[in-house]
NUSE-610155 format. One line per field, with one value per atom (N, C-alpha, C): residue number from 1; residue in one letter; atom name; x, y, z. Coordinates in steps of 0.05 Angstrom, whole numbers, always signed. Example, Ala and Ser with C-alpha at 12.3 -4.5 7.8 and 13.67 -1.06 7.14 Angstrom:
dodo <- (1,1,1,2,2,2);
marmi <- (A,A,A,S,S,S);
vexkol <- (N,CA,C,N,CA,C);
xx <- (+264,+246,+264,+257,+273,+258);
yy <- (-114,-90,-66,-45,-21,+1);
zz <- (+156,+156,+156,+142,+143,+157);
***
This chain:
dodo <- (1,1,1,2,2,2,3,3,3,4,4,4,5,5,5,6,6,6,7,7,7,8,8,8,9,9,9,10,10,10,11,11,11,12,12,12,13,13,13,14,14,14,15,15,15,16,16,16,17,17,17,18,18,18,19,19,19,20,20,20,21,21,21,22,22,22,23,23,23,24,24,24,25,25,25,26,26,26,27,27,27,28,28,28,29,29,29,30,30,30,31,31,31,32,32,32,33,33,33,34,34,34,35,35,35,36,36,36,37,37,37,38,38,38,39,39,39,40,40,40,41,41,41,42,42,42,43,43,43,44,44,44,45,45,45,46,46,46,47,47,47,48,48,48,49,49,49,50,50,50,51,51,51,52,52,52,53,53,53,54,54,54,55,55,55,56,56,56,57,57,57,58,58,58,59,59,59,60,60,60,61,61,61,62,62,62,63,63,63,64,64,64,65,65,65,66,66,66,67,67,67,68,68,68,69,69,69,70,70,70,71,71,71,72,72,72,73,73,73,74,74,74,75,75,75,76,76,76,77,77,77,78,78,78,79,79,79,80,80,80,81,81,81,82,82,82,83,83,83,84,84,84,85,85,85,86,86,86,87,87,87,88,88,88,89,89,89,90,90,90,91,91,91,92,92,92,93,93,93);
marmi <- (M,M,M,A,A,A,G,G,G,D,D,D,F,F,F,V,V,V,S,S,S,A,A,A,A,A,A,R,R,R,L,L,L,W,W,W,M,M,M,D,D,D,A,A,A,G,G,G,R,R,R,A,A,A,R,R,R,L,L,L,E,E,E,W,W,W,Q,Q,Q,G,G,G,A,A,A,D,D,D,A,A,A,A,A,A,E,E,E,V,V,V,R,R,R,D,D,D,A,A,A,A,A,A,A,A,A,G,G,G,A,A,A,L,L,L,Y,Y,Y,C,C,C,W,W,W,T,T,T,Q,Q,Q,V,V,V,R,R,R,D,D,D,R,R,R,T,T,T,E,E,E,A,A,A,L,L,L,E,E,E,V,V,V,G,G,G,P,P,P,Q,Q,Q,L,L,L,V,V,V,G,G,G,L,L,L,L,L,L,R,R,R,V,V,V,L,L,L,P,P,P,L,L,L,L,L,L,D,D,D,P,P,P,D,D,D,H,H,H,L,L,L,R,R,R,L,L,L,A,A,A,E,E,E,L,L,L,R,R,R,L,L,L,E,E,E,A,A,A,L,L,L,R,R,R,T,T,T,P,P,P,D,D,D,R,R,R,S,S,S,S,S,S,S,S,S,L,L,L,R,R,R,P,P,P);
vexkol <- (N,CA,C,N,CA,C,N,CA,C,N,CA,C,N,CA,C,N,CA,C,N,CA,C,N,CA,C,N,CA,C,N,CA,C,N,CA,C,N,CA,C,N,CA,C,N,CA,C,N,CA,C,N,CA,C,N,CA,C,N,CA,C,N,CA,C,N,CA,C,N,CA,C,N,CA,C,N,CA,C,N,CA,C,N,CA,C,N,CA,C,N,CA,C,N,CA,C,N,CA,C,N,CA,C,N,CA,C,N,CA,C,N,CA,C,N,CA,C,N,CA,C,N,CA,C,N,CA,C,N,CA,C,N,CA,C,N,CA,C,N,CA,C,N,CA,C,N,CA,C,N,CA,C,N,CA,C,N,CA,C,N,CA,C,N,CA,C,N,CA,C,N,CA,C,N,CA,C,N,CA,C,N,CA,C,N,CA,C,N,CA,C,N,CA,C,N,CA,C,N,CA,C,N,CA,C,N,CA,C,N,CA,C,N,CA,C,N,CA,C,N,CA,C,N,CA,C,N,CA,C,N,CA,C,N,CA,C,N,CA,C,N,CA,C,N,CA,C,N,CA,C,N,CA,C,N,CA,C,N,CA,C,N,CA,C,N,CA,C,N,CA,C,N,CA,C,N,CA,C,N,CA,C,N,CA,C,N,CA,C,N,CA,C,N,CA,C,N,CA,C,N,CA,C,N,CA,C,N,CA,C,N,CA,C,N,CA,C,N,CA,C,N,CA,C);
xx <- (+334,+308,+316,+333,+329,+318,+305,+292,+270,+265,+258,+227,+205,+183,+163,+162,+142,+159,+191,+196,+186,+186,+194,+167,+146,+118,+113,+118,+113,+125,+152,+157,+160,+147,+135,+108,+95,+63,+72,+91,+97,+109,+112,+130,+103,+84,+63,+43,+46,+25,+32,+65,+73,+73,+79,+75,+40,+23,+3,-4,+5,-7,+11,+28,+51,+37,+37,+43,+7,-11,-38,-34,-56,-58,-57,-56,-41,-15,-2,+24,+42,+62,+70,+91,+93,+110,+96,+72,+55,+37,+41,+34,+56,+79,+104,+114,+102,+99,+83,+58,+48,+46,+52,+58,+84,+107,+128,+108,+101,+88,+71,+53,+43,+64,+81,+98,+109,+127,+132,+116,+88,+71,+59,+63,+60,+74,+100,+127,+126,+112,+106,+96,+108,+92,+80,+96,+70,+52,+34,-4,-4,+3,+6,+13,+38,+49,+40,+31,+18,-16,-28,-54,-51,-32,-21,-20,-3,+5,-24,-23,-51,-76,-90,-107,-102,-77,-64,-62,-52,-39,-71,-86,-107,-126,-123,-133,-118,-96,-78,-78,-92,-100,-119,-127,-165,-164,-146,-152,-127,-123,-106,-117,-149,-156,-148,-127,-108,-90,-85,-71,-78,-72,-81,-100,-125,-146,-140,-127,-116,-103,-85,-71,-93,-104,-131,-139,-151,-168,-147,-116,-109,-98,-103,-95,-122,-134,-165,-167,-169,-166,-145,-119,-104,-119,-118,-133,-150,-168,-195,-193,-164,-152,-130,-125,-109,-133,-147,-173,-183,-190,-204,-185,-179,-166,-163,-188,-187,-171,-172,-163,-130,-122,-91,-73,-72,-51,-51,-74,-74,-53,-46,-24,-11,-3,+16,-6,-1,-26,-22);
yy <- (-12,+2,+37,+40,+68,+86,+101,+127,+114,+81,+78,+65,+88,+69,+55,+55,+46,+14,+9,-17,-26,-11,-16,-21,-8,-22,-38,-48,-68,-104,-91,-117,-125,-101,-116,-117,-108,-131,-161,-155,-186,-210,-186,-204,-218,-197,-197,-218,-218,-242,-262,-272,-297,-303,-285,-295,-300,-288,-291,-318,-328,-361,-385,-376,-393,-390,-369,-353,-346,-339,-330,-307,-290,-261,-249,-273,-257,-267,-274,-273,-241,-243,-206,-205,-221,-213,-207,-224,-209,-178,-168,-144,-132,-140,-117,-109,-131,-129,-114,-116,-92,-59,-59,-25,-26,-33,-36,-21,-35,-23,+2,+8,+24,+50,+46,+63,+79,+53,+66,+77,+65,+73,+107,+119,+136,+156,+144,+165,+170,+154,+153,+180,+201,+232,+224,+206,+219,+200,+209,+205,+179,+172,+157,+137,+130,+105,+94,+114,+111,+102,+116,+98,+66,+67,+38,+20,+20,+15,+7,+35,+30,+17,+11,-9,-45,-52,-78,-77,-46,-55,-52,-34,-36,-66,-76,-107,-120,-123,-134,-118,-93,-85,-101,-99,-112,-143,-151,-182,-185,-160,-165,-155,-170,-165,-149,-161,-156,-128,-116,-99,-73,-46,-19,-12,-16,-2,+20,+46,+65,+64,+34,+41,+40,+17,+21,+37,+57,+72,+92,+105,+122,+120,+91,+86,+89,+78,+86,+114,+129,+163,+177,+165,+166,+162,+139,+124,+139,+142,+172,+200,+208,+232,+230,+211,+211,+202,+192,+192,+214,+231,+250,+281,+283,+303,+333,+346,+366,+355,+333,+336,+318,+324,+311,+322,+348,+356,+350,+332,+310,+297,+293,+267,+255,+278,+269,+263,+242,+224,+249);
zz <- (-87,-88,-70,-72,-54,-74,-64,-83,-94,-98,-126,-109,-109,-78,-88,-124,-133,-131,-144,-142,-118,-90,-62,-55,-69,-50,-70,-94,-107,-94,-96,-73,-42,-27,+2,-10,-25,-27,-37,-59,-69,-40,-26,+1,+18,+22,+47,+28,-2,-13,-12,-17,-21,+25,+33,+55,+66,+66,+69,+58,+30,+28,+49,+50,+72,+101,+115,+144,+150,+133,+140,+152,+150,+160,+183,+202,+230,+232,+221,+216,+214,+231,+236,+216,+203,+175,+157,+153,+127,+138,+162,+165,+167,+173,+170,+138,+117,+91,+79,+95,+76,+93,+115,+133,+111,+110,+85,+65,+46,+17,+23,+41,+50,+52,+60,+67,+50,+32,+1,-11,-12,-43,-23,+7,+9,+3,-10,-12,-48,-62,-92,-97,-116,-124,-149,-164,-194,-189,-202,-199,-218,-237,-253,-233,-236,-223,-193,-176,-152,-153,-189,-181,-193,-213,-203,-189,-169,-147,-122,-119,-102,-99,-127,-124,-116,-127,-112,-81,-69,-42,-25,-35,-20,-19,-38,-42,-21,-7,-2,+33,+34,+67,+62,+56,+55,+71,+66,+71,+101,+115,+138,+157,+171,+193,+214,+224,+243,+243,+217,+213,+215,+232,+241,+214,+226,+210,+205,+210,+202,+178,+168,+149,+123,+129,+103,+103,+123,+117,+100,+110,+97,+75,+61,+34,+16,+29,+12,+12,+30,+22,+4,+8,-18,-38,-43,-77,-86,-70,-73,-83,-61,-74,-101,-95,-131,-158,-160,-174,-181,-163,-163,-164,-194,-199,-189,-181,-165,-126,-125,-102,-100,-120,-125,-117,-100,-91,-59,-48,-12,-25,-37,-42,-15,-2,+23,+46,+51,+80,+107);
***
C-alpha cells in the first residue's frame, strides 16, 4: 500500500469494522485501526478520493467512544472543508 493512501485507509477501516464486530469498541486493536485509517485519509490529496472515503471514516470514528475525541473532530473538520469548495485549500490538518 506504499503511497496508496486511499486503499490503505479502506483496509484500515475494514480491519476496524471487522474487529469491532468481534472485539467491541473498547478494544485497542479497533482504536488502532481507526487511527491508522485516519492517518492514511489525511494523506489523501485528491479531493474526490478523500470525499469517497471520508464519510465512511467519520462513521467508524463515531462508534468508538473511547477514541481520542480530537480524531473525530479532525475528520469532521476535514470532511467539511472538502465539501466546501472555497475551503479546499485547507485539506491538510
